[in-house]
Structures are given as structure tokens and as C-alpha cells.
BARO-54598 format. One record per residue (C-alpha): residue in one letter; y, z, x; residue number from 1. Coordinates in nm, 4 decimals. Each point is the difference from the previous one (the first is absolute). Example, Ala and Ser with C-alpha at 12.3 -4.5 7.8 and 13.67 -1.06 7.14 Angstrom:
<rs>
 code       c2       c3       c1 pos
    a  -0.4500   0.7800   1.2300   1
    s   0.3440  -0.0660   0.1370   2
</rs>
This chain:
<rs>
 code       c2       c3       c1 pos
    m -11.0803  -5.0093   7.1231   1
    t   0.3822  -0.0264  -0.0361   2
    t   0.1452  -0.1236   0.3102   3
    a   0.3140   0.1451   0.1261   4
    s   0.2317  -0.2823  -0.0740   5
    e  -0.1481   0.0008  -0.3351   6
    y   0.0633   0.3712  -0.0268   7
    t   0.3742  -0.0509   0.0831   8
    a   0.0562  -0.2867  -0.2184   9
    a  -0.1500   0.1720  -0.3123  10
    a   0.2490   0.2609   0.0168  11
    p   0.3463  -0.1306  -0.1517  12
    s   0.2661   0.0403   0.2482  13
    g   0.2273   0.1861  -0.2417  14
    r  -0.2600   0.2631  -0.0079  15
    r  -0.0371   0.0444   0.3544  16
    v   0.3881   0.0348   0.0273  17
    s  -0.0029   0.2578  -0.2629  18
    w  -0.2232   0.2235   0.1921  19
    v   0.1954  -0.0181   0.3507  20
    l   0.2718   0.2816  -0.1061  21
    p  -0.2600   0.2467  -0.1295  22
    g  -0.2230  -0.0776   0.2520  23
    l   0.2496   0.0833   0.2785  24
    l   0.0737   0.3115  -0.1822  25
    a  -0.3510   0.1123   0.0053  26
    g  -0.0394  -0.0948   0.3390  27
    g   0.3079   0.2014   0.1278  28
    l  -0.1121   0.3084  -0.2038  29
    p  -0.2729   0.1053   0.2649  30
    f   0.2474  -0.0465   0.2964  31
    a   0.2495   0.2143  -0.1819  32
    v  -0.2531   0.2845  -0.0716  33
    a  -0.1266  -0.0373   0.3459  34
    a   0.3463   0.0665   0.1471  35
    v  -0.0009   0.3540  -0.1329  36
    a  -0.3597   0.0769   0.0457  37
    p  -0.1875   0.2124   0.3154  38
    s  -0.0980  -0.2324   0.2690  39
    r  -0.3692  -0.0248  -0.1023  40
    t   0.0617  -0.0694  -0.3670  41
    a   0.2708  -0.2553   0.0946  42
    v  -0.2791  -0.2024   0.2087  43
    l  -0.2562   0.0361  -0.2597  44
    i   0.2698  -0.1278  -0.2556  45
    l   0.0937  -0.3015   0.2128  46
    a  -0.3398  -0.0942   0.0892  47
    a  -0.1143  -0.0060  -0.3575  48
    s   0.3149  -0.1961  -0.1083  49
    l  -0.0899  -0.2630   0.2787  50
    g  -0.3640  -0.0272  -0.1224  51
    a   0.1070  -0.0314  -0.3585  52
    a   0.2352  -0.2837   0.1129  53
    a  -0.2520  -0.1604   0.2064  54
    l  -0.2499   0.0096  -0.2864  55
    a   0.2655  -0.1310  -0.2400  56
    a   0.0698  -0.3018   0.2264  57
    l  -0.3983  -0.0237   0.0332  58
    v  -0.0376  -0.0090  -0.3880  59
    a   0.3142  -0.2616  -0.0185  60
    f  -0.0533  -0.2573   0.2443  61
    t  -0.3691  -0.0027   0.1241  62
    p  -0.2082   0.1747  -0.2852  63
    a  -0.3245  -0.1903   0.1115  64
    r   0.0277   0.1976   0.3459  65
    m   0.0635   0.3310  -0.1577  66
    a  -0.3713   0.1442   0.1135  67
    d   0.1071  -0.1389   0.3698  68
    g   0.3165   0.1648  -0.0330  69
    l  -0.1194   0.3393  -0.1107  70
    f  -0.2899  -0.0108   0.2672  71
    l   0.2636  -0.0382   0.2768  72
    g   0.2263   0.2666  -0.1582  73
    f  -0.2509   0.2535   0.0117  74
    v  -0.1637  -0.1229   0.3526  75
    g   0.3564  -0.0250   0.1466  76
    v   0.1406   0.3489  -0.0958  77
    v  -0.3240   0.2045   0.0311  78
    s   0.1039   0.1509   0.3240  79
    i   0.3291   0.1164  -0.1571  80
    p  -0.0286   0.3767  -0.0529  81
    l   0.2168  -0.0040  -0.3272  82
    a  -0.2170   0.1845  -0.2783  83
    k   0.0307   0.2789  -0.2486  84
    y  -0.2546   0.2792  -0.0391  85
    f  -0.0829   0.1437  -0.3428  86
    f  -0.1289   0.3282  -0.0402  87
    y   0.0882   0.0597   0.3756  88
    q  -0.1247   0.2917   0.2099  89
    p   0.0790   0.0587   0.3766  90
    h  -0.2906  -0.1322   0.1653  91
    v  -0.1393  -0.1827   0.3130  92
    g  -0.3151  -0.2022   0.0066  93
    g  -0.0050  -0.1825  -0.3063  94
    w   0.2040  -0.1058  -0.2961  95
    p   0.2104   0.3323  -0.1020  96
    g   0.0363  -0.1479  -0.3341  97
    l  -0.0547  -0.3372  -0.1998  98
    r   0.1710  -0.2471   0.2100  99
    f   0.2031  -0.3130  -0.1415 100
    s   0.1680  -0.2169   0.2663 101
    l   0.2218  -0.2796   0.0452 102
    s  -0.2884  -0.1996   0.0691 103
    d  -0.1933   0.0884  -0.3198 104
    v   0.2914  -0.1483  -0.1997 105
    f  -0.1242  -0.3345   0.1149 106
    l  -0.3879   0.0598  -0.0159 107
    y   0.0288   0.1465  -0.3830 108
    l   0.2072  -0.3197  -0.1082 109
    a  -0.2797  -0.2086   0.1707 110
    a  -0.2957   0.2044  -0.1534 111
    p   0.0191  -0.1769  -0.3349 112
    l   0.0336  -0.3415   0.1550 113
    l  -0.3038   0.0547   0.2077 114
    l  -0.1939   0.1558  -0.3064 115
    a   0.0589  -0.3276  -0.1683 116
    a  -0.0997  -0.2067   0.2844 117
    l  -0.3055   0.1942   0.0405 118
    l  -0.0689  -0.0552  -0.3509 119
    w   0.0619  -0.3560   0.0160 120
    g  -0.2026  -0.0591   0.2979 121
    r   0.2868  -0.1248   0.2123 122
    r  -0.0554   0.2953   0.2406 123
    r  -0.3240   0.1976   0.0855 124
    n  -0.0314   0.3106   0.1835 125
    a   0.0036  -0.0419   0.3837 126
    l  -0.1264   0.3217   0.1327 127
    p  -0.3467   0.0306   0.0971 128
    t  -0.2243   0.1408  -0.2511 129
    t  -0.1443   0.2607   0.2334 130
    v   0.3546   0.1172   0.0845 131
    l   0.0505   0.0412  -0.3568 132
    l  -0.3262   0.1889  -0.0776 133
    i   0.0590   0.2385   0.3026 134
    y   0.3496   0.0359  -0.1005 135
    g  -0.1005   0.0862  -0.3623 136
    l  -0.2654   0.2546   0.1338 137
    l   0.2776   0.1575   0.1916 138
    l   0.2160   0.0329  -0.2815 139
    a  -0.2799   0.1556  -0.2238 140
    w  -0.0829   0.2484   0.2827 141
    y   0.3575   0.1246  -0.0035 142
    s  -0.0083   0.0680  -0.3606 143
    v  -0.3086   0.1854   0.0526 144
    s   0.1266   0.1687   0.3146 145
    l   0.3024   0.1257  -0.2267 146
    l  -0.2141   0.1578  -0.2238 147
    l  -0.2194   0.1452   0.2410 148
    s   0.2860   0.1793   0.2161 149
    g   0.1820   0.0984  -0.3071 150
    s   0.3420   0.0727   0.2000 151
    h   0.3338  -0.2021   0.0101 152
    l  -0.1241  -0.2099  -0.2817 153
    d   0.3620  -0.1756  -0.0083 154
    l  -0.0012  -0.0853   0.3642 155
    g  -0.3239  -0.1109  -0.0259 156
    l   0.0921  -0.2174  -0.2996 157
    f   0.2890  -0.1623   0.2110 158
    e  -0.2353  -0.0863   0.2873 159
    l  -0.2262  -0.1723  -0.2628 160
    a   0.3047  -0.1784  -0.1476 161
    s   0.0717  -0.1195   0.3611 162
    a  -0.3282  -0.1470   0.0677 163
    v   0.0017  -0.1751  -0.3143 164
    h   0.3317  -0.1357   0.0595 165
    a  -0.1076  -0.1377   0.3446 166
    l  -0.2923  -0.1704  -0.1471 167
    f   0.1988  -0.1598  -0.2534 168
    l   0.2703  -0.1229   0.2780 169
    a  -0.2838  -0.1576   0.1856 170
    f  -0.1774  -0.1655  -0.2982 171
    a   0.3333  -0.1298  -0.1060 172
    t   0.1085  -0.1298   0.3204 173
    a  -0.3298  -0.1562   0.0820 174
    a   0.0283  -0.1910  -0.3585 175
    l   0.3194  -0.1216   0.0375 176
    f   0.0209  -0.1315   0.3310 177
    r   0.0134  -0.3756   0.0472 178
    r  -0.0106  -0.2177   0.2998 179
    t   0.3827  -0.0819  -0.0465 180
    l   0.0934   0.3399   0.0165 181
    l  -0.1160   0.0674   0.3658 182
    i   0.3283  -0.0980   0.1740 183
    p   0.2268   0.1924  -0.2674 184
    f  -0.2228   0.3096   0.0722 185
    l   0.0614  -0.0335   0.3955 186
    v   0.3507  -0.0483  -0.0709 187
    l   0.0319   0.3084  -0.2070 188
    l  -0.2140   0.2053   0.2541 189
    s   0.2118  -0.0944   0.2761 190
    g   0.3180   0.0999  -0.2102 191
    a  -0.1663   0.3356  -0.0709 192
    v  -0.0892   0.0777   0.3715 193
    g   0.3564  -0.1539   0.1059 194
    v   0.1594   0.2737  -0.2573 195
    h  -0.1999   0.2852   0.0730 196
    t   0.0507  -0.0338   0.3910 197
    v   0.3599  -0.0936   0.0094 198
    f   0.0503   0.3373  -0.1893 199
    a  -0.2610   0.1694   0.2697 200
    l   0.2179  -0.1625   0.2861 201
    l   0.3149   0.1437  -0.1591 202
    q  -0.1401   0.3709  -0.0484 203
    a  -0.1365  -0.0420   0.3603 204
    a   0.3557  -0.0993   0.1484 205
    t   0.2182   0.2539  -0.2103 206
    g  -0.2635   0.2735  -0.0656 207
    r   0.0912   0.0047  -0.3669 208
    p  -0.2302  -0.0690  -0.3131 209
    i   0.1916  -0.3154  -0.0856 210
    g  -0.1961  -0.1726  -0.3015 211
    r  -0.2616   0.2744   0.0217 212
    s   0.2490   0.2741  -0.1647 213
    w   0.0076  -0.2576  -0.3211 214
    f  -0.3401   0.1009  -0.0868 215
    h  -0.1147   0.3119   0.1756 216
    g   0.3486   0.1588   0.1145 217
    t  -0.1473   0.1437   0.3351 218
    e   0.0858   0.0001   0.3731 219
    v  -0.1772  -0.2561   0.2557 220
    l  -0.3014   0.1687   0.1395 221
    r   0.0306   0.1419   0.3532 222
    e  -0.2853   0.0629   0.2383 223
    t   0.0482   0.2621   0.2392 224
    l  -0.2270  -0.0855   0.3591 225
    v  -0.1144   0.2708   0.2075 226
    s   0.2574  -0.1304   0.2586 227
    g   0.2502   0.1349  -0.2593 228
    a   0.1266  -0.3628  -0.0696 229
    v   0.0505  -0.0873  -0.3658 230
    r  -0.0966  -0.3413  -0.1187 231
    l   0.1163  -0.1611  -0.3334 232
    r  -0.2804  -0.1376  -0.2166 233
    p   0.1421  -0.2338  -0.2665 234
    s  -0.1591  -0.0758  -0.3418 235
    g   0.1933  -0.2943  -0.1635 236
    l   0.0184   0.0589  -0.3653 237
    f  -0.3402   0.1795  -0.0023 238
    d  -0.0416   0.3875  -0.0211 239
    h  -0.1710   0.0248   0.3405 240
    p  -0.0179  -0.1706   0.3483 241
    i  -0.3768  -0.0087  -0.0213 242
    v   0.0202  -0.1818  -0.3597 243
    y   0.2408  -0.2626   0.1573 244
    a  -0.2054  -0.0463   0.2838 245
    n  -0.3261  -0.0205  -0.2348 246
    f   0.1747  -0.2803  -0.2040 247
    l   0.0789  -0.1858   0.3348 248
    v  -0.3770   0.0363   0.1112 249
    l  -0.0708  -0.2043  -0.3500 250
    a   0.3119  -0.2336   0.0326 251
    l  -0.0032  -0.0983   0.3759 252
    p  -0.3297  -0.1976  -0.0022 253
    v   0.1151  -0.1750  -0.2993 254
    l   0.3090  -0.1238   0.1612 255
    a  -0.1735  -0.1005   0.2962 256
    a  -0.2451  -0.2066  -0.2043 257
    g   0.3037  -0.1186  -0.2246 258
    y   0.1538  -0.1598   0.2830 259
    f  -0.3025  -0.2501   0.0351 260
    a  -0.0115  -0.0314  -0.3709 261
    c   0.3460  -0.0722  -0.0654 262
    s   0.1396  -0.3648   0.0305 263
    g   0.3643  -0.0638   0.0898 264
    r   0.2108   0.1426   0.2908 265
    l   0.2133   0.2212  -0.1852 266
    r  -0.2960   0.1567  -0.1824 267
    r  -0.1848   0.0656   0.3363 268
    i   0.3275   0.1375   0.1583 269
    l   0.0293   0.2333  -0.3171 270
    v  -0.3666   0.1466   0.0380 271
    a   0.0392  -0.0045   0.3687 272
    g   0.3198   0.2123  -0.0167 273
    a  -0.1736   0.2453  -0.2448 274
    f  -0.2943   0.0430   0.2288 275
    s   0.2266   0.0871   0.2881 276
    l   0.2172   0.2264  -0.1913 277
    g  -0.3253   0.1662  -0.1517 278
    t  -0.1410   0.0367   0.3535 279
    a   0.3126   0.2100   0.1175 280
    g  -0.0080   0.2005  -0.3112 281
    l  -0.3703   0.0828   0.0643 282
    i   0.0866   0.1170   0.3588 283
    l   0.3176   0.2180  -0.1242 284
    t  -0.2331   0.1788  -0.2358 285
    l  -0.1619   0.1894   0.2753 286
    s  -0.3301  -0.0170  -0.1776 287
    r  -0.2868   0.0116   0.2339 288
    g  -0.2521  -0.0609  -0.2974 289
    a   0.1832  -0.3092  -0.1249 290
    w   0.0118  -0.1493   0.3346 291
    i  -0.3906   0.0352   0.0618 292
    s  -0.0448  -0.1170  -0.3426 293
    a   0.2609  -0.3055   0.0402 294
    a  -0.2138  -0.0945   0.3353 295
    i  -0.3394   0.0173  -0.1954 296
    a   0.1582  -0.2117  -0.2905 297
    s   0.1357  -0.2549   0.2673 298
    g  -0.3493  -0.0170   0.1775 299
    s  -0.1818  -0.0272  -0.3382 300
    l   0.2464  -0.2901  -0.0945 301
    l  -0.1044  -0.1921   0.3085 302
    l  -0.3389   0.0640  -0.0377 303
    l   0.0046  -0.1064  -0.3580 304
    a   0.2031  -0.2860   0.0775 305
    w  -0.2544  -0.1193   0.2870 306
    r  -0.2969   0.0403  -0.2188 307
    r   0.1597  -0.1942  -0.2705 308
    g   0.0714  -0.3158   0.2498 309
    l   0.3943   0.0692  -0.0477 310
    l   0.0531   0.0073   0.3708 311
    a  -0.1761  -0.3286   0.0636 312
    g   0.0930  -0.3496  -0.0981 313
    a   0.3102  -0.2066  -0.0277 314
    a   0.1940   0.3087  -0.0215 315
    r  -0.1086   0.1677   0.2781 316
    t   0.2696  -0.0782   0.2464 317
    s   0.2481   0.1242  -0.2676 318
    v  -0.1912   0.3100  -0.0840 319
    r  -0.0169   0.1011   0.3630 320
    r   0.3564  -0.0106   0.0663 321
    g   0.1031   0.1925  -0.2993 322
    l  -0.2806   0.2755   0.1186 323
    a   0.1359  -0.0137   0.3391 324
    g   0.3768   0.0471  -0.1318 325
    a  -0.1200   0.2839  -0.2181 326
    a  -0.1586   0.1645   0.3147 327
    g   0.3202  -0.0592   0.1896 328
    l   0.2135   0.1481  -0.2624 329
    v  -0.2337   0.3220  -0.0226 330
    l   0.0134   0.0104   0.3938 331
    a   0.3710  -0.0101   0.0057 332
    l   0.0622   0.2500  -0.2778 333
    g  -0.2584   0.2342   0.1580 334
    v   0.2071  -0.0100   0.3221 335
    f   0.3358   0.0242  -0.1872 336
    f  -0.1282   0.2974  -0.1997 337
    g  -0.2116   0.1367   0.3025 338
    p   0.1789   0.3518   0.0297 339
    a  -0.0588   0.0881  -0.3383 340
    i  -0.3610  -0.1296   0.0036 341
    y  -0.0843   0.2132   0.3158 342
    d   0.1663   0.2973  -0.1526 343
    r  -0.1815  -0.0125  -0.3074 344
    l  -0.3328  -0.0623   0.1669 345
    p  -0.0558   0.2942   0.2483 346
    r   0.2948   0.2116  -0.0778 347
    s  -0.0677   0.0847  -0.3754 348
    q  -0.0560   0.3423  -0.1099 349
    a  -0.3518   0.0915   0.0223 350
    g   0.0168   0.1976  -0.3238 351
    n   0.0720  -0.3372  -0.1888 352
    v  -0.3721  -0.0647   0.0530 353
    e  -0.1542   0.3249  -0.0079 354
    v   0.1464   0.0649  -0.3610 355
    r  -0.1863  -0.3290  -0.1121 356
    y  -0.3317   0.1668   0.1297 357
    e   0.0904   0.3129  -0.1999 358
    l   0.0460  -0.1970  -0.3187 359
    n  -0.3126  -0.1891   0.0492 360
    a  -0.1772   0.3334   0.0281 361
    i   0.1475   0.1204  -0.3018 362
    a  -0.1184  -0.3193  -0.1985 363
    l  -0.3398   0.0473   0.1481 364
    r  -0.0171   0.3486  -0.1497 365
    m   0.1051  -0.1376  -0.3270 366
    i  -0.2860  -0.2487   0.0024 367
    g  -0.2353   0.2509   0.0969 368
    s   0.0913   0.2369  -0.2707 369
    h   0.0142  -0.2913  -0.2808 370
    p  -0.2267  -0.2723   0.1456 371
    v  -0.0287  -0.1406  -0.3776 372
    g   0.3273   0.0004  -0.1944 373
    g   0.2311   0.0778   0.2846 374
    v   0.2929   0.2490  -0.0326 375
    g   0.2251  -0.2438  -0.2488 376
    l   0.1309  -0.3094   0.0453 377
    n   0.3331  -0.0108   0.1112 378
    s   0.0073   0.3606   0.0705 379
    f  -0.0563   0.0627   0.3780 380
    i   0.3282   0.1898   0.0609 381
    q  -0.0433   0.1996  -0.3200 382
    v  -0.3396   0.1677   0.1302 383
    m   0.0304  -0.0266   0.3773 384
    e   0.0695   0.3593   0.0555 385
    r  -0.3520   0.1022  -0.1488 386
    y  -0.1600  -0.1738   0.2919 387
    d   0.2563   0.0705   0.2670 388
    p  -0.1166   0.3046   0.2095 389
    r   0.2581  -0.0938   0.2905 390
    n   0.2919  -0.0064  -0.2536 391
    v   0.0860  -0.3731   0.0831 392
    t   0.1782   0.0019  -0.3533 393
    r   0.2597   0.2464   0.1554 394
    y   0.1548  -0.2346   0.2231 395
    f  -0.1415  -0.3687  -0.0994 396
    p  -0.0665  -0.0209  -0.3515 397
    a  -0.1242  -0.3519  -0.0021 398
    t  -0.2640  -0.2385  -0.1464 399
    v  -0.3005  -0.0482   0.2571 400
    h   0.1101  -0.3052   0.2177 401
    n  -0.3216  -0.1855  -0.0568 402
    l  -0.0344  -0.1935  -0.3199 403
    y  -0.3892  -0.0175  -0.0205 404
    l  -0.0022   0.3970   0.0560 405
    l   0.2369   0.0249  -0.2774 406
    e  -0.1914  -0.1940  -0.2474 407
    a  -0.3179   0.1746   0.0675 408
    a   0.1901   0.3282   0.0005 409
    e   0.1808  -0.0553  -0.3355 410
    a  -0.2701  -0.2022  -0.1973 411
    g  -0.3205   0.1250   0.1858 412
    v  -0.2191  -0.2023   0.2073 413
    p  -0.1190  -0.2362  -0.2580 414
    g   0.3848  -0.1125  -0.0114 415
    g   0.0188  -0.0278   0.3754 416
    l  -0.2774  -0.1905   0.0316 417
    l   0.0924  -0.2423  -0.3095 418
    f   0.3424  -0.0312   0.1858 419
    l  -0.1470  -0.1165   0.3122 420
    l  -0.2202  -0.2189  -0.1744 421
    l   0.2807  -0.1602  -0.1766 422
    i   0.1731  -0.0929   0.3550 423
    f  -0.3458  -0.1478   0.1190 424
    a  -0.0323  -0.2123  -0.3124 425
    v   0.3486  -0.1314   0.0411 426
    v  -0.0456  -0.0937   0.3623 427
    v  -0.3495  -0.1518  -0.0534 428
    s   0.0980  -0.1833  -0.3102 429
    a   0.3228  -0.1663   0.1790 430
    l  -0.2030  -0.0649   0.3064 431
    r  -0.2331  -0.2077  -0.2229 432
    r   0.2361  -0.1926  -0.1726 433
    l   0.2284  -0.0783   0.3024 434
    r  -0.2640  -0.2300   0.1364 435
    t   0.0342  -0.2294  -0.3110 436
    v   0.3882  -0.0208   0.0103 437
    a   0.0626  -0.3872   0.1013 438
    d   0.4001   0.0174   0.0110 439
    p   0.0728   0.1574   0.3599 440
    d   0.3387   0.1270  -0.1302 441
    l  -0.1841   0.2112  -0.2569 442
    a  -0.2514   0.0931   0.2395 443
    w   0.2702   0.0941   0.2601 444
    v   0.1768   0.2417  -0.2671 445
    a  -0.3410   0.1272  -0.1496 446
    a  -0.1274   0.0921   0.3569 447
    a   0.3242   0.1717   0.0785 448
    l  -0.0027   0.2060  -0.3387 449
    l  -0.3560   0.1049   0.0747 450
    a   0.0860   0.1138   0.3655 451
    g   0.2908   0.1810  -0.1102 452
    f  -0.1795   0.1877  -0.2453 453
    l  -0.2620   0.0646   0.2816 454
    g   0.2409   0.1487   0.1975 455
    f   0.1222   0.2096  -0.2589 456
    a  -0.3380   0.1287  -0.1051 457
    v  -0.0249   0.1282   0.3897 458
    s   0.3204   0.1713  -0.0397 459
    q  -0.0966   0.1942  -0.2935 460
    v  -0.2335   0.2016   0.2371 461
    a   0.3257   0.2135   0.0967 462
    d   0.1819  -0.0562  -0.2885 463
    f   0.0372  -0.0073  -0.3975 464
    s   0.2770  -0.2303  -0.0669 465
    h  -0.2087  -0.2081  -0.2219 466
    r   0.0831   0.2661  -0.2392 467
    i   0.3525  -0.0499   0.0325 468
    e   0.2190  -0.2341  -0.2017 469
    p   0.0955  -0.2788   0.0130 470
    l  -0.2441  -0.0372   0.3042 471
    r  -0.2745   0.0293  -0.2330 472
    s   0.1032  -0.2863  -0.2215 473
    i   0.0901  -0.2048   0.2922 474
    v  -0.3815   0.0545   0.1160 475
    w  -0.1445  -0.1565  -0.3124 476
    v   0.2652  -0.2654  -0.0620 477
    h  -0.1206  -0.1109   0.3368 478
    l  -0.3835   0.0401  -0.1003 479
    g   0.0977  -0.1985  -0.3057 480
    l   0.1513  -0.2643   0.2158 481
    l  -0.3144  -0.0116   0.2125 482
    f  -0.2094  -0.0941  -0.3016 483
    g   0.2221  -0.2238  -0.1604 484
    i   0.0413  -0.2046   0.3015 485
    l  -0.3614   0.0128   0.0727 486
    g  -0.0830  -0.1026  -0.3786 487
    v   0.2500  -0.3048   0.0022 488
    g  -0.1228  -0.0860   0.3569 489
    s  -0.3646   0.0231  -0.0910 490
    a   0.0450  -0.2072  -0.3227 491
    r  -0.1522  -0.3417  -0.0726 492
    p   0.2355  -0.2654   0.0779 493
    a   0.0142  -0.1305  -0.3608 494
    e   0.1053   0.3695  -0.0888 495
    a   0.2250   0.0421   0.2626 496
    i   0.1897  -0.3267   0.0029 497
    g  -0.0948  -0.1806  -0.3271 498
    t   0.1372   0.2661  -0.2433 499
    p   0.3892   0.0274  -0.0802 500
    p   0.1800   0.2517   0.1765 501
    g  -0.0495   0.3602  -0.1297 502
    q  -0.3394  -0.1070  -0.1454 503
    e  -0.2395   0.0493   0.2996 504
    v  -0.3318   0.1297  -0.1030 505
    v  -0.0741   0.2738   0.2785 506
    p  -0.3694   0.0711   0.0300 507
    a  -0.1037   0.3543  -0.0881 508
</rs>
């Protein structure tokens, strides 16, 4: 393999100089176009230009690390909602078209490298066979459901594409992960939480959609309470505060674990700062479901860490101090935001909960009428009026706020059961493999990824944000990381340590 120094030496200096002027002109062209383009298009152009520049630098200076760079590229920007939908149709509850995002640029560039590594035996599948089998059955049933329902095939195909995309994200993330990428991932996640939360704080302080307007162009959500008070609910760069809140449910346990997995004062300060910001952002979303889910995720992390023995041994004192600091932070923020929390809990409009029960009833009628094939994948809103004797559609045309009922309503009872079985298989497989991870840093982050997923799965009892991008991609990137970490951590010492970087053999 050509090293960076050999690569540089191989190119004559005159040839490198001759490319400077056209390179500068080509690099400046996107900025000139962005200056006169609409804001969303300008952001897309600038982001693509920066990505191309980063990729060019990667090829020029570190060709041996290209796969790692692309991995960090799609993992690092997966939470940025910069995407283009082809064949777009106004729709909520799934993909409204074929989606191509900034993260996909890096993902699809990494795909040939991953394929070559798989063919040469340098990488292996790290997703559990059981999970892949159940996911395959779910995709097959989605296809059968599309044929049986016969309605809104285009929307159904969009959702099928979304499910395939999520699986590919998880597969690529798991296969490309290496031990040396753990800390860079934690740094990138800290940055993502920090960026979204800084914009959320600005939105809460000003009442304006700062940052959010680049991607969605709508106002900051306002919650009117029974007392007549109006509370702002910021969403960072996401489309809705609940999506932002669920992102934090997934991320905050990982940051908490990352504090113990990181070595070095500066890294720990970065992770702790992101955790503090994210906790404040979670409170500001005023999402009661996310608060409960975050508490479940936190409790799950403590239980998993205890069972794995991470709370004992030589690091016990450091871990206890860290946990005490996190608890003190949450308590202090709870006191500081006490009025907002109190207003949200007992003073919310009762209709906000009642309408969810109405939507549940509509979903149950759909299941009763079409128990096998469902009403059509990604078609809940399009057909809900037929199953709505109370005319909820008139004042709240929305997808049922229960992911599990949504799956069963749209894909039939078999689809709903396969989806539940998929979640069960993910959790059981992760629990079994977690016991075999010897590296405590990897064990901490794996336990946190699993805990965050458990909290998120609970949140979907009263939500459907798994269907909303970029959250769906974030969920499956985190699951890919979970099994990538478990695969590396469970490898035999000769496999995990004795092979050159980037050539670890991960057991299937």
C-alpha cells in the first residue's frame, strides 16, 4: 500500500503547482453559485463542496484511510437533515419520495470499498444472522402487503426503499467500524448534539426558527397550555421538537458512557459539555414521552453497566464521581427549568392526549378490516377517513402516534409481529454479545447504544418518529455501531490485535 509520503513524492512538484490555479477556480465556482441561490440550495451546494474537498484531501494525503474517512463522513453528518427527495409527494409518516441525503454521499462512496473488503475477506458481516433473517422476512412481507393492499403503490415503494436503506446503513456501519474509530465517533456525536442544541437554545431565546429555516422554513412550535401560557418548543435543525428529543434519547446515554471511554482531559470536557447541552435541550423540547424514555434509557444503562461489571473494579471511584456529577447536573437543570416542566406536566391541553387515543382507535379499525395485508404501506393518512366515524381527519389529519399500531395497520398483523420480533432480536442478540466484550471502553459505549435504543423503542408506543428522517437513519447507524462494537470487542485477541489496522476479521 502506498504511504502518504510515497504518494506525495511520486507526484512531480511542477505537476502539483500546475493544478493550483484551476483547482482554486473550480473550488470557488460553487461558492459563487451559492451566493445567488436560494438558502436551501446554497446550503446544499456549500455542504457538497466541503464534502468534495474533504474527500479530495483524503485521497491525496491518506489514501490508506479512505474507508475510515468515509465511515466518519456518513456517521458524522447523518443527523443533518440536508436531503433531496425525488418523485416527491406531500406526505407524513414515511418517505414522501426517494431520499438522497448528504450522509448518503459518503455512504455510497464507501460502498465499493466495503464490497471489495468483503470479497477479499478483510471485513465480514457484523450484524447477527437472526436480525438479518427477520429483517429479510419483514422486507418480503412488506412486498406481499403492497400487492395485497393494491393502493398507493408509490408511497409503499418509498417506504420499502426506506427500510432497505436503513438496513444498508446498519450493515455498512457495523462492517466498517474499527476500534480506532471509537473516539472519533464520540467526538462527532458530541459535535452533532452541540450543533443541534445551540440552534435550539437560540430558537428558545429568540422565538425565531434560526437554523431550522434553512431546511424546513417554518416557525418554532408553540405549545398553548390550559392556563393560557404559551411555551416555545425548539427543535434544533430537525423538523419537529419530538424528533430532536428522540435524537437526544439515543445520544445522551452514549455521551455519558463516552465520558468513561475517553482518555484525556480535553476529550472528557468536550463530551461532558455536549451532554450538559443536550440535557438542557431535552428539557426545552417539552416532550413528556422523551423525558420518560430518557429516564428508561438512563436506568437501562446503569443496569447494563452493573451487570457487565463496569461499576466495580479499579475505576469504581471515577465512575461513581461521574455518575454523581451527571445526576447533579440533571437535578440543577430540573430546578432551573422547573416552571417550564411544571407547566408542561399538569397544565397541557387534555385534547393532545385524547386525540392520540382517537388515532389508536382508527388504527385498530384498520387492523380489524385488513388483518393480513393491511391498508397499504405508508398510506395511513391517505385512507384514514374510511375508518374515522368521529371525523378526526377534519381537525387532526395525522399518522397514528404509535409505531407498532402503525406497522400492523399498514402492513397487517404479520408485518406488525415481524417488526416487534425484529426489535426483540436486536435486544437479545446485543445482550448476549455484550457479555463477551473484554474492553471496558467498548463495553461502556455498546451498553449505552443498547440503552438508548431501549428508551427509543419505548417512546414509539406514543410516537412514530422512527418513520421520520433523519431520525430513522440515526437509529440504524447507532444499531450498526452497536453490533460493530460488539463484533470487534468479541473478536479473539489474534483477530482483534494481531492484524493490521483496517483488516480485523469480525465474526459473523
